[in-house]
N, C-alpha and C positions, 0 to 999 in steps of 0.2 A: 623427210626420210633420207633424202640424198645427202643431207649434211652429216648424218650419223654414220654413213658408210664412206667417208672421205679417207684419203691416205693418212690423215692424222688420227686414225681411230685408236692407235696404240696409246698415244698421249691422252686422248679423250677418255679411254678406258680408265687410266690411272686417276684422272681428275674426277670423273663421275663416281668412282668408288669412294673417293674422299667425301663427296657429297652424301653418299649413302650412309656414311658413318654419323652424319649429323641427324640422328633420329632419336625419337623419344624413348626413354626407359625410366619411367617414374618409379618412385618408392611410395607406397601407400602406408598410412599410419596404422589403420586398424585391420581391415580385411585384406589379406594379401591377394593381389590380382595377378593375372598372367605375367604382366611386365615386371612387377615387383619380385615375383618368384625368380624370374630370369635374372634380375639384377643381383639377387642373393647368390645365385649360382655363379654368376660372372665374378663376383667378389671372391668366391672361394677358389677361383681359378686364376687369380692375379699373377701367379708365378709364371704363367705362360701367356704373355700378352697376345690379344687377338690381332690378326692381320687380315688381309683380304682373301686368304685362302679358306673361305667358308666351307664347312662340311655340310653336305646334303643330309638333312635329317630324315631318318626312316620312320614312317608313321604306319601304324597298323591299319587294316581295312576299316573304313568308317562303320560305326554301329548303325543299327536300324534307326531310321529317323523317327523322332517323336512327333506327335500330332502338331500340325501347323497352328501357331498361335495367331489369333485375330487381333486387330488393333483395338485398343480400348475405346469405349464409347466417348464421344465428345460432341461439340456443337457442329463440327464439320462433317460433311458426308465422307464416307470411306471410299477411297479409290482402290479398286481391286488390283492387287499386285500379281503380275504374271511375268514369267521369264521367257516369253515367246520370242523376244527380239534376239536376233542372232548374236552370238558372242563376238566381241571385237577381235579382229585378227591380231595375232601375237606380233608384237613389235620386233622385227628381225634384228634391228640394230641393238635394241635393248637386250635381246636374248644373247647377242654376241658379247655385250659388255658384262652381263651378269651371268655367270656360268652355272650357278646353283639352280636346281629345278624349282620352279614356283609350284604352289599347290594346285592340284586339280580341283574341279568343282566339288567333288565328293569329299576330298580331303579338307578343303576350306570349310565346308559345312560341318564336318566332324570336329575340326579344331574349334570353331566358334561355339558349337553346342556342348562339346564334351571337354574341351581343353586339350593341350598337347600331351602325348605320351612319349616320353623320351627327352630329347634335347630341347629345353625350354627356350634358350637363347636362339638356337637355330630355327625353331618354329617361328619366332617373332621375325627373324630375318627373312624367312620364306614368305611370311605374310606381307611384309613390306614389298618384297619383290613381286609377289602376285599382283599387288596394287599397281606397281610401276609397269609391269610387262603386260598383263592380261586385263587389268582393271577389275572393278567389281561388277559382276553380272547383274544387269538391271533391264527393265523394259523401256519402251520408248519414252515414257514419262519420267524416267529416272528412278522408278520405284524398285527397291530390292529388299528382300526379307532378311538379308545379312548386313546391309550397309551400316545401320545404326549400331549394331553390335561390334562391327569392325572399328567404327569410330570410337566406341567406348573403350575397346582394348587399346587402340593406339594412343588415346588420350589418357589412359590409365585412370578412368573415372571410377571412384569407389561405389560400392552398392548403396542404394538409397531405398528405404521403405516408402511405399506410396503414401502411407499415413503421414510421414514427415512433410511431404510435398503438400498434402491436403491441409495440414495444420498451418502452413504458411498462407495458403489461400484463405482460410477461414479467419485470418487476422484482419481481413478487410483491406481498405485502401492504404497503400504505403505513402510515405512522404513524397515520393516521386510519381504518384498516380496521375496527377493532372498532366505532367510532361509526357508520360507514357500514352495517355489518351490522345494527346495532340499529334503523336507520331504514328500510331498503329494503323490508322485508317488509310495511310498512303504507303504502307509497306508492300513493295512489289505489286503495286496497284494495277499495273498493266499486264501482269503475268497470269493467264487464265488457269494454268496448272496449280499455282499456289493458291489462288482465290477459291478454286474448287475443292481443295483438300483441307486448307487451314482457315478457320474462322477468325475474325478479329477478336472475338471473345477469348479464344484459346491463347492468342498472342498477348492480350492484356493480362490474363491470369498468370502466364509464365513470367512475363517481365515484372509484374508486380511481386511475384514470389521471389524472383531474383533480387529485386530491390530490398525486400525484407531481409533476405539472407545476407546481403552485403551490409545492410544497416546494422544487423546483429553483430557482424564482424567488427564494426567500429565501436558499438556500445552493446555489450552482451546482454541478452534478455534476462528477465528475472529468473531466480533459481527454480521456480516452480514450473517453468516451461521446459519441456524435455524434447529438444530437437537434436537429432544425431549430427555431430559435427561433420562437415564435408572436408575431405582432405585437400589441403592446398600446399602439399609438400613440394620439395624441390623437383623441378622437371629433370632435365637430362642427367648427368652424373659427374663424378670426379670433382676437380677443384679448378679455380681460375688459372692455376699454373699449367693445367693440361690444355688450355684453350689454344695457344699458338700451335702446338703440335697437331691438334685435331683439325685445324683449318688449313694448315700448310699443304699446298698442293704441288710443291716442287721437289718432294722427296721421291726416292726410288720406289717405295711401296706406299700404298694408301692405308693410313691408320684407320682403324674402326673404333677408336676411342670416342665415346659419345661425350656430349658437351653439357656442362652444368650451366644452362642458360640462366637459371634463377640465381645461383650463387655468384656467377661471374657478373651478371648484370647488377646485382646489388653492390658488387665491389666498385662498379663504375657509376651507377646511377642509383639514387634513392628509390625505394620501391614502396611508396605509401599504398594504403588500401584503395582499391578502385572506387570511383564514385558509384553511388547506388543506381544512377542512370545518367547516360549521356546520349546525345543524339547520334544515331547510327547503330545503337545496340539493337534496335528493332529489326534492322536489315540483317545484322549478324545472327540474330536469333532465328530468322525465318527458315533457313535451310535445315536447322535442327528439328523444328516442328514439322516440316514437310517430310523429313526422312524417318523420324521416330514413329513408333507404333503406339506410344502413349505420351502424354504430357510429362509424366514423371521421368521418362527416359530422356526426353528433350531437355528437361530442367537440369538434370545432373550432368549431361554432356556439355550444355552451354555454360553452366557454372564453372566446370572444370576448365573449359576452353578460355574463358575471359580472365580467370584468376591465375592460371598456370601458364598459358601460352601467350596471351596478348594483354597483360594487365595494364601496360602503358597506353593501350588504345582506349581504355574506358576510364581513365582518370579525368578529372575536370579540365585539365589543360590539354589533354590529348597529345601529350608530348611524344609518345611513341609513333603516332600517325605522322606528325610533322617530321620526325627523324626518318621515317620510311619514305616520305615524299622526297626529302633531300637525297636519299640513297637512290631513288629512281634516276635523278639527274646524274649522280655520280656513276652508277652502273652503266647507264646509257652512253656516257662519255667513254667508258672503257670498251664496250662491245661494239659500238657504232659511232665513232667520233664525228663522222660527217653528218649523220642525222642529228646528233646532239648539238653540234655547232649551228646547224641550220635552224633548229627550234629556238636556240638562245638568240640567234640573230633576229628572229621575229618576236623577241620578247615573250617567249613561251616556256618559262620554267615549269617543272612538273607540278608545282602547287596549283597551276591553273587548269590542269586537265586530269591529273592522276590522284587527287585527294580522295574522291569517292572510292576508287578501286583499291587504294591502300587501306582505307578505313574498313571496308566491308569484305576484304579478301576476294575482290572481284565478284561478289554476289550481286552487285548492281548491274552487271553485264549479262543480259540474257543470252541463250536460253537456260532455264534453271537446271535441267538435267546435265548440261555441260559444267555448270557451277559445281554440282555434286561430284562429278568426276574429278574436277580440279581439286576439290577439298579432300578427296581420297588421298591424293598425292601429298598435299600440304600436311595432312595429319600424319602421314607415314614418315615424312622426311623433314618436317619442320615448317611452321607457318611463316618463318622469315623468308622462305623461298618465294613467297608471293611477290616480293619486289622484282625478282627475276622474271616471274610470269607476266608482270605488267610490262617490263621492258620487251619481253618476247612479243606481246601484242602490238607494241609500237613498231617493232621491226617487221611485223607482218603487213603493216600498212606503209612501210617505208617509201616505196616508190610513189604512192599517192600523195604522201606528205611532201616529199621533195619536189613533186611536180606542181604543187599548189602554191599560189601566191598568198593564200590565207589559210595556213595549215591549222589555225585554231578552229576553223569550221569543220575540218576533217576529224579533229580530235575532240570535238564537242561531245560525241558519243562514239565509243569504241564499236567496231563491227561485232557481229555475233560471235560469242566465245567458241573457240575450237580447242577444247581442253587437251586432247592428246597431242596435237601439234604444239601447243603452248608448252606443255611439259617437256617435249623433246628439245625444244629450243632452250628452255630454262636449264636443262641438264647440261647442254653444251656450253652455256654461259658460265657455269660453275668453274670451268677450267681457265677462264680468262680473268677471274677476280683475284686480286692480290690478297694475301692472308689478312692484312690489316683491315681492308674493306669488308672481307667476308666476316670478320669478327664483329664489325659494326652491324652487319646484316643480322647475325645471330642475336645480338644484344638489343637491337633497337626497339623491339616490342615489349621488353621487360621493364 
């Protein structure tokens, strides 16, 4: 917290606002979602480019709440969701950096249930700021009745009929079924919260359905089969030519132009179809099943995530993960040269300690409720920021690492995740990253 209130806050303000511009605004092909509607509105207003002078959207009073929906039946026992835990204190430094009001609890509930009334783009900006400043309200187990729907909005996941998910399950074992069975039993095996809520059978079903869906994308099913196509349209927006201006953080004003990660990444890297299953997908899938209130919700969110956000992580070569690990070394050298030099002098490049954290977006580091909080931030502002979050965790154990003659033992397992502190440090690091390196961050998972 003390770092965010330093005398350099003016410069930090400008840098962090640039990072906020790197957020998702997808375009859905069939059923327009909240984000695609906002994109259409933004395109109609191209004559007046958006800057960092966001307008606070005025929302009507929230309507009467509809009856609370219970979680769908599954093999796993249902954990009762309660919001009894006190709301986290508002981050004063973040409030200073971001002047637009975040949603109140009632406004957030109304937006998720009813959609915005008024400024669509401003409502999405406010949703992201709510995630950054106040977080998603949840109980001590990380359970929230809104979180999965916030994720679906931020990922711009298209609607999916439950029957379509069931049809994938009824097809039986996929070509990757044996690989899936070899991994699922050890998924977050030491986490009692996950094991209590999510059964191995649910994990197998979802991963098997994902394998069928990705298999069909490579070789379309027979015409008689009627499965609704899942949108895998471009993520962020604009063209590769807009990329340098969107990530440049040395201009006088912070641009809010969003980034076309998919289009720009295909310009630099080929983007073949993801493999139907690679090791690590089981851990990436786990938070979705834990958070969702039905397997169908977890399925569509996870499918959208791996095909639009991190497709390079789930290719057979895992090339995106390897690029991410290399970026951990590069970013650490920029933000903490002394720590970076010390680790390299001990023959400890990032591939020896950071590979699991890159592959799973830190889901391998307990506790699970903190992972969910971190993912709220990553879905709001971009999964590529996970690299900065890993570097932040390294800096948090800096003194212990530098004092150790065998730092590899210290880094064998990261300390328990502190999501809010990690996010604060990651936001500060954005201002220290040159535009070229930041572009690599944005593109590495594509």
